[in-house]
N, C-alpha and C positions, 0 to 999 in steps of 0.2 A: 531435476536429474543431477546427480554428482557426476563430476568429470575427474577431479583428483581429490582423494581424502574427503575431508569434510569441508576444505576452504575454497575450492574452485568448483562452480556449479555453472549450468547452462545460463546463457544470457548475462553472465558476469562482465563487469569491467574492471579489469585488474591491473596494477602498476608494478613494473620492477625497475628499481633504480639502483645506482651505485656510481662510484668513481670509473673514470675511463680506463680500460684495460683490466678491470678486476674480475670480469667473468659473466657479464650480462648476456652476451650473445650465446655463451655456451648454455646458460640457464634457459634462454628463450628456446634454442634448438632442441635442448634435452626435453623440455616439457612438450614442444611441437611433436617431436618423434614418439614420445610415450603415449600421447593422447591419439595419434594417429594409428598406433598398433595395438592399443589398449595394453600397452607395456608399462616399464618403469624407467624412471630416471632416478638413480639414488633411491631414497625411501618414498619418492613421489609416484604412487602407483595409480595409473588412469583406472577407472571403472568401467569405461566404454570406449570403442574405437569410433571416433569421429574424424570426418575430413578437415585438414587444417591448412590454412594459407599462411605461409611465413613471407612477409614483405621486408626485405632488406634495403637499406639504403646507404650503406657505409661499405661493407666488406666485400672483398674479391669473390666472385662467384665460385672459383676452384677450392677456396678455402672453406666456404659454406659446405660445398659437396663433401670435401674431405672430412669435416667434422661430422656431417650426418652419417657417413659411411664408417667413421671411427666409433661413434656412439651405437649404431643399431645394426652395422654389418652391410647395410645397402640403404637406398632411399625408399621408404615406404611408400606404397601406392597411393596412400591416403594424405600423404604429406606434399603439398604443392609449394614451390618457392617462386617468389617473383622477385628477381634480382635486379637493382638499379642498373648494374654493369651490363647484364645481358639484354635488358630491354634497350638500352642505348646502342649496344652493338648490332642487335637484330632489326630494330625498328627505327634507330635514330631518335628515339623518344627519351624524355626525362619524366620522372614522377615527382609529383609535388601534391600531397594529399590535403594542402590547405586550398586547393582549386576544387571548384564544385564538380567540374567535368570529371576529374581524376577520381574523387569520391564515388561518383555515380557509376564509373566504369569498374571500380573494385566491388561495389555492391552488386552491380548486375553479374559479374563473374562469379561471385560467391553463390548467389542465387541460382544460376545456371548449372553449377557444378555441385550444389548441395552442401557448401561449405557451412561448418558449424563454429569453427574457431578462427579468429584472425589475429594474428601477432605481428605487431609493427615495430621494426628495429631500425631505427629510433626516432624519437620526436624531432630532433634537431636536423637530421638529414632528410626526413620525409615530409616535412611541413614547413617549407621555407616561406618566410615572410610574417610569420606568427611572432609577435613581440612577446617574449617569454614571460616579462614581468607584469604585462597588461592583461589583467583578468578579462576584460571585455573582449579581447582579442581571441579568447579560448572559446567563446560561445558557439561559434560556428562547427567547432570540432565537436563539442559537446553535443550539438544536435544531430550531427552526423553518427556518433557513437550510439546515441539513443535510437536512431532509426535502425542501425544495424541490429541491436539488440532485440528491437521489436520485431525483426525477422528471424529472430532465434539464434543470432551469431554473436558468441562471447568475443569480447575484444581485450587483448592484452597489449599494453603500450609500454615499451622500454624507454627509458630517460636517463639522463645523467643526474648525479647527486649535485647539490650546492656545494659552497667552499668548505662547509662544516662536515659534509658527508652524512648528515643527520636527515636532511630534507631533500625533496627534488629541488632541481634548479628552476627558479622562476616562480609565477604565481601559484598558490595553493589552491586556486579555483578548480584545477584540472584533478584534484584529490577528492573533491566533494562528493561525486558520483561513484567513487570507486568502492567495490565491495571488499577487496583486498589490495594491500600494498605490500610489497616485499622488498626489503633493503638489503643490498649486499654490502659488506663491510670487510675491512682488512681483519684477518685474525690478530689474536692478541701476541701470538708469537708466530713469527713468519717459519714456514716449513721450507723444505728443499724440493718442493715439486716444481717439475719442469714446465707443467701446464698452468692450470688456474687453480688458485687457493683463495678462498673467501668463506665468510660466515653469512648465512641467510637469517633474517630476522623480520617477522611480521610487525610491521608498525600500525597496521589496521586490519581487521577481519571480522566482516559482519556475519559470516557463515558458520565458522567453528564454534561449538558450544564452549570450548575452553581454550585458555591460551597455548598456543603452539610454540614448543621450545626451539630455540635458535640452533642452527645446525652448521657445524664446521665442514666444508667441502674440500676435497682434493681431486683434481681431475688431472691425471698423468698419462701421457702418451706411452704406449708400449712398443717394442721393436717390430711387431707384426702389423703396425698401423692402426691397431684399436687404441682405445684408451680406458684407463682404469679409474672407475668413479668410486671415490669412499666417501662416508659421511661418519661424523660423530655428534651426538647430542652434546650441545653447550648448555650446561644447567645456568639458569639465572642466577642462582645462589653462587656459584663459582664465579661468575662474571662480576657480581657485587663486590665479592671479597678481593677479586683481582684489581678492580677499580680503587678500593680502599688501600691496597697494598701500593698502587702508584701514586698516592696523595690526594685521591679525588674523595672527599671524606663527608660531604652533606647530602642528604636526600635529593635536594634540588639539583645538584651538581651531577650526581649519578645518574639521575633520571634524564637530564639534558643529554648526557653522553651516551645512553642506552636506548634514548628514544622511547621511553615509557612513562607512566604517570609517576609521580612522587608517592602516591599511594601504594602503587605496587612494589616500589622500592622499600618503603616503610614495611610493608606486610612481609616480605622476604626477609629484611634485616631483623625483624623481631624474632623469626624463627632461627636465623643464625646467631643471635645473641644468645638465645635459649641453649643452642648447641655448642656455645662456647667459641664460635668462630669469629665473633664481631663482640664489640663492647661500644657503650655509648659514652660520650665524653662531651656533655653539652649538647650542642647542635652537631657535634661530629661523631662519625664512626671511626673506631679503630679497630685494629686486629685484636681477637680475643686469644686468649691463653693456646687454644688448639692450633691456632695458625702462626704463633710466634716461635 
């Protein structure tokens, strides 16, 4: 069953990552609300309405509630939020999903309430004690995620980017089982948005039959307490031309910056050369007559 477009399906394990403060929680909450209501977040339209559990380990609860209301007008009945702050205030308990007891409690609650999507925000706050660079330490989490998915529960994990911003922080083992990975990036040109401003790019997608275009997102607060969400497709061709303009001129360097294969860069560069936007100078690309 498709949940959102071609890229998000039932029983998936997906990853969202990016630098701190870029907009990962906006993306997680936006997807959660869209799925809970069979609604939309930007161009991401949910195909069905499914019960969602959003587990937060970092934000202030009032901010989470404010964002949900700003995005959807109210808190949808199908959207359940487990806040680390509220859990401690009401029960005096802390949440650590690296503990087996906490994993079983989440699974039991999901099954009792018919939850179909579990969004975890984020790895660093919710899974204390896991050594991020140790591949073997990820194995217990991998097995828990697999157990959830066997029960029909899709899992979305939010995490921080490494220093380069191109990959997740820590071991790559956590990427192996992912059906899709979404990276949030800084836009090429900084806008004047008072909220969040980022570009989404899929660095892995097993579900979609074709490559998904990057999207530039702007999330701006309005005076009435709502937010305005705008997106613009970012052409891969335009991104490659911009990198060449900025002095990154080889296929391998451009591929590394974009997080795509060298073959993808060469294929698009070939079309750009035919269109006169680029030209080849040895191993390097340079701006063509159309762009000069």
